Every structure is written in C-alpha cells, then in structure tokens.
C-alpha positions, 0 to 999 in steps of 0.5 A: 565642225564649227569648233575646228573651222580655223584649223581646217582653214589652215591645214587643208591647203597645207596638206593639199599642197603636200598632196599636189607635191606628191603628184609630181610634174609628170602629171602636171594636168592632174596637179593643176586640177588637184590644186584647184580642187584643194583651193576651192575646198579651202575657200568653202571652209572659210565661208561659214566663218562669215555666215556664222560670225556674230557682228555684235561682239568684239570677242574672239570667235571660233576659238581653239586652244590646245596645249602645244608645249606645256612646259613653256606655256605655249598653246595652239591657240586660234581665233578671229574677230572682225579685224582678222576675219576678212583677211582669212576670207581674202586669202582663201578667195585669192588663192583660187584665182591664183591657181586659175590664172596660173593654169597655162602660163606656168609650164615648168615644175607645175606641181611644185608651183601649185603646192607652194601657193597652197602651203603658203595660203595655210601659213598666211591664214595661220598668221591671221588666226594665231593668238599665241605669240610663238604660233604667230611667229612660226606662221609669220616666218614659215610663209616666207619660205614658199614665197622665197621659192616662188620668186627664186625658181619661177622669177625673172632674170634677177630673181636670185638678187630679189629673193635674197633681198626680200628674205633678208629684209623681212627675216631680219625685221622679224628677229626684233619682233621675237625679242619683244615677244620674249620680253613680254613673256617674262613680264606677263607671268610666263604667258605667250597669249597675245590677249594677255599681253593686251592687259599687261602693265608696261612702263613707257620706256619698255613700251617704246622699245617694244613698239620699235621692235614691232615697228621694224618687223611690220614696217618692212612687211607693209612696206613703209618708207624707207624700208620699202626698196625690196618690194619693187625688186621682188615684184618685178622678178616674181611671176604674176601669181607671186606678185598677186599674193605679195601685194594683195595679202602679204603686205596686209600682214604688216598692217595687221601686226600693228592692229593685233600687237602694236596698238593694243599691247603698247598704247602709250608708246603708240600715242607718243610715236604717232607723229612719226607714223603719220610722217612716214605714212605721208611720205609714202603717200606723196613721195613714193607716188611721185616715184611711181610716176617716172617708172617705165616698167608697169610692174614697178609702177604698180609696186610703188603705187601699192606702197603709196596706198598702204600709206593711207592704211598706216595713217588711218591707224595712228590718228586713233579714230574709229572711222579712220581705222575702219577705213584703213581696214576697208582700204586693205581689202580694196587694195587686195582686190585692185592690186591683184587685178592690176598685176593680173592685167599686167600678166595678161599683157606680159604673157602675150608680148613678153615685156612690161615696158610701157613704151612697147604698148599703145593702142591695146584697146583697139585689139583687146576691148574686153581687157581694156574695159576691165583694166579701165575699171581697175585703174579707176579703182586704183585712182579712188573713183567713187563707186569703186572700192578704192574710194571708200577706204581712202575717203574714210581715212581722210575723213577720220584723219581730218577730225584729228589732224586736218593738216595731215588729211589735206596732205594725204588728199594730195596723194589722190591727185598723184595716184590719178596721175601715175595710173592714168598716165600708165593707162593712156600710154599702154591702152589708148591711142593708135597702134604703133607697134605691129606686135600690138596689132597681133594681140588676142583679147581675153579668153574665158579663163582670164575673163572669169578671174578678172571679172570676179575681181571686178565684181568685188571691186564694184560691190565694195564700192557701192555697198560697203555696209556688209564689210563695215558691219563685220569690223565695227565692233572690233574696231570700237573695242580697239579704240577703247583699248588704245585710250587706256594707259598701261603705265603702272600707277 
C-alpha cells in the first residue's frame, strides 16, 4: 500500500469523480454524499504520507517509477519531498471542505459540479507529485479543464469572458514551459526526469532563456505583476468553491514551479535575474495592495490581496536564504487556509444577500455574531497578526530578506501596513457599525455546516500561528538541500 500511496492520492479522486458524474443530476443528493465520501477517502489516503515521512532526508519519498512511453524515455514517475508534501495534504484537505461548503448553494448540475472538483483534485496532486517533465506538463494543463468548466458553467454574468481570459493566460504561458522542457530533454541524454535536469550542465545563455520560459508559465499562475489581471476577473465570476480552490491551491502551483524547476535547474540564471524577481515581488506587495484598498467588490478586494500575499512568497524565494524560503512555504500554506476562509466568508454573505458590494452591508455583527467572530480571526490572519498563521510566514520572509537585502525587507514590511489597511477597511464597513439596510437586519447566523467548515479553517489558522514547528520540521531538510543546490554553478568549465 505504501508503495502506491501517491498513485492512490491522484487516481482515487479522479475515478471517484467519474463515478459521481455517472450518478447524474437526477440523484443530486446521492451525488453529494458520494462526492463527500470520495473526498474523505482521498484525504485519508494522504495522511500516511505525513505520518510516514522521514524529516531527516531531502530525498524523494514514496517514489513510484513505471515506464509510460519507453520509446521516448517517458516515465510515470512520482515522489514527494518536504516541499511538495504539504501541498498534497492541503489539496486533499480543502477538497473535503469545498464539497461540504457547496452542499446547498449549488442546485444545478450538482453531479457535474462535484465531479469537476474531485477530478481537479487528482490533477493538482499530480502536479505536486510528478517527477517526469511530460507527466508534470500533462497534469499542469489537464487541471485547467475542470476549472474552466467550473467558472464557465456555474460562474457569474461575465463568466464566459473570465473563463476565456483565464484559459488563454495560463495556457499560453505554459507553452513556453513545454519548449524549455523539450530543450532540456535534448541536452540531458534524452531524459524527461526532473531530478536529472537538476544536474545537467547548462551555459548562461541557455539558462536565462529557460528561466524566462519557466518564468512566464509560473508568473502567470501565481500571478505576478503585470500578468495578474486575469485573477480578479476569474475570482469575481467563479462560484465560491471555485474561488477557494483557485486562491488556496492553484496559485501555489506557480510558486511550486519556481521551487521544483527554476531554482534547481537554472541556478545561475536565477541569481542573475534575482533583482527582477525581487522588484516584481515588491511591486505586487506594495502597488497591488494599494489597488485592493479602492475595491468595492469584496471578492475583488480579496483577489488583489492574494496577489500581494504571493509577492512575499516570490520575494522569499529569490533572496536565496533558507529562513526566507521556509517562510515562503509557510506563507503559501497559511494563505491556503486564510484565502479559502475569506472567500468562504464572502460566499456566506453572498448566499444570503446576493451581492458582494461592501456598501450593501454594515452592522452584520449585530445579527451574525458567530460569523463576525470567525471572520475577524481570518481578517487578523490576513493582516499578519502574531498568533495567526499569516504572521509566521511573512515574518520569516522579512527576516530572511533583511539578512540579504535590508532595503527590500524594509519595503516589503510596508506591505504589512497596506495589508492591514484594506483588510480592516473591509471589515469595518461590512461587519461593524449600525444596521443601515433592512436586508442586513434579516440575516441569519451560521448553521452547523458553515460553522464546521469555517471552524476547521480557524483551527488550522491558529495552530500554524502558535505552533509552526511541525510544519517547519517537514520542509527544513528539503529547503537546506535546495539552498545548497542553488549555490553551485552549473555553467560548464
């Protein structure tokens, strides 16, 4: 069983999704229960990855390698290390919450909706586990299809525009990544093994071109400024569950690509172009946060805040400090919990009022005290308050950055101030104050299902905030190994 854990993690939700699809919409309630059962089973399968993980080695664990297309040297090759393990667990964990949160608010084509999320879960876990370049690329592209359908079928009024923009941006960026992978194939004795690429000598010009190709694919996915404009549109039009997966997991794939491909495969180019990555990260942290402040749509505000928070992630990567890189990974996990919770909170209000305009609210705390308390916790996490998960990652990134580039750390720290500005401004206008609109006076507080979903995310937001050691223990050896790799030039003598 242990030998095939990763395959089960990938294929159980995909096959389960196909079974849910076969149930059909005439038996919507059965489709819901089957989707919940499959998501719980998929999550249960990933737990032994954590309990059986050896924290003292940077080597790939739970590896599987089977010939797929032998004539082209393509393998079904899977494995996880301390960097990828947490994202496998995050994906399976959040899928359970997504199924529960969508129990009532999706009434049309229920089976197809649940199936899309389960199939997408398997594809996303595949990205985090794939160690063969072609397998990685297949999973990377395939996961776009379920999200395309989720936004396009169950999205808002401008869903067609948002889906086409989302698909074109992410797909076109990925084409350059494929070109770079093919180049590496011909310069590594015809291998598609990502671990082999990490030891393949490359000249500086080749490294820079490969870095740019990877950058386009990963920067769009994160997204980094200036290729970020698809994200607010996609978030605004996506159903709540779609926004949760998009922000909490999909954005992390771009950042994961930098860790798995860019930094270890082209370390010299990464050093040479680090100034550009730091600059773009600081623009995301400062400028995009200012854009968030002026938003009137709650979803759009949180979407822009996601871009700003991911700026801390890429900043931490490219100062080449182990503390900063570990902080970036923790920030990715934290953002997974907090962004999911923020979008779910907005979904709770939207389900009751059918508007996301901040001006339509005010005084929500008077009629929804449990909701207000939980949203306050997530808002504080979004701000980076000590004791919440949002503080740990950002503090480590700023600390590690200060050791290498003090000026960049000081500028990044201003992002904590702007982050507090837009988050507290949103919370004050929507939740505090007196009740102005009669619709708000009629709101009902959270039911047990909503308390279960948001309460679970609140628990992990606090756990990671007050006790980050178990999370850091997993990533430490892999990050130390990565930093050692980046320090060694691959330019042929």
